[in-house]
N, C-alpha and C positions, 0 to 999 in steps of 0.2 A: 248434654249441654255443658255440664260441669267440666268435662274433659276438654272441650273446645276453649272454655274460659282459661283453664290452666295452661293450655298450649299457647294461647294468645299472649298471656302474661309472660310466659317463658321466652317467646320470640321477642317481645318488646324489651325484656331485660337483657337478652343477648345483644340485641342491636344497640342498646344504650351503652353497655359495657364496652363494646367494640369501638364506638365513637369516642368514648372518654379516654381511651388509651392512646389516641392519636396525639403525637407531639406537635407543637407549633413548629412550622417550617419557616425559615428565613426566606424572604424574597431575594434570591441571589442576584437577579437582574437589577433590582432597586439598590441593593447594597453596593454592588460593583459600579453602578452609575454614580452613586455618591462619591465613591473612591475615585473614579475617573475624573470627576469634577473637583477633586481635592476638597470636598466638603465632608471631611472625616467625622466631625461631630454630628452630622446628619444621619449617621449610621446608628445613633443611640436607640431609636425606636425599634429597629430590626434586631439589634443585640438584646435589648431588654425583653422583647417578645420571646426570643429563644431562651434566655436565662430563666424565665418563669417555668420552663419545662425541666430544668436541671434539678436533680435530686436535692432534697432538704438535708441540712447538716445532721449527721448521725454517726454512730460508730463505724458503719460501713461506707458512709458517704462523707469522707473527710474533705476539708478545703482543697487538698491536693487533687482529689478525685473530681471535685466540682470544677476546678480550673482546667483540668485536663479535658473534661467534656467540652468546655468552651474552645479549647485549642483544637480538638478534633473537628468540631463544628466549623471553625474558621478555615481549616485546611480543606474543607469540602467546597469552599467558595472559589470561583474561577479566577478572581483577581488577587487571591492570596497565594504566595509561593512558599512562605516559610513562617513558622510560629515557634517561638521559644518561650519558656516560662522562667524568667530570672528569679522571681520570688513569689511566694504564696503567703498571704497575710503578713507581709513584712513591713508594709507602710503603716506606721503607728498613727491611727486615727480611729474614730468611732463611727461605724465599725471599721475594723482593719481593712486594708486594701491590698490587692494583688496586682502584679504587672505581667503583661504578655508583650514580648517584642514581636511585631508583625511586619513582615516584608510584603508590601503590596506591589503587584506587578501589573502595570497598565501601559499598553502600547510599547512594550519592550523597556520601559523605564521602571526601575525598582525604587520604592519609597519606603523607608523604615519609620515606623511609629511605635510608641509604647502605649499600650492600652492599659488604663487603670480600671479595676473592677472593685466595687464595694462588696465586701463579703457578707452581706446581709442575707436574709431569707425572704424572697429570692435575691440572688445577686443582682446588682444593677450597674449600669454603665456610669463611670465617673468622669472619663475624658481621655484624651490622647495627649501625650507629651511630645 
């Protein structure tokens, strides 16, 4: 009986550890629907959900690494054609902010926006310029 109890506990622990490693996924359809409607600020919830899964600041997870994770994530979205990082933690505020230049492509029309991100832990959406 003791063997079965240990086996059951092991299975439960493995199942829990596998589910806790799952990163939050952005709803690409909702994100791109907001972009298509030119409701850029409405993407805040989707972006903040993703940014909670980005690594915390450390020696191996610098602000540059964290911002690059956001860049790669955005490039996976169907309505994003290009992302550049003009500055990391360069906007002097508390906490500092970073910028990403994003080219959104909707129905063959490109729209350029600059995304500002607060470099807190976790990072948070600050707005578009």
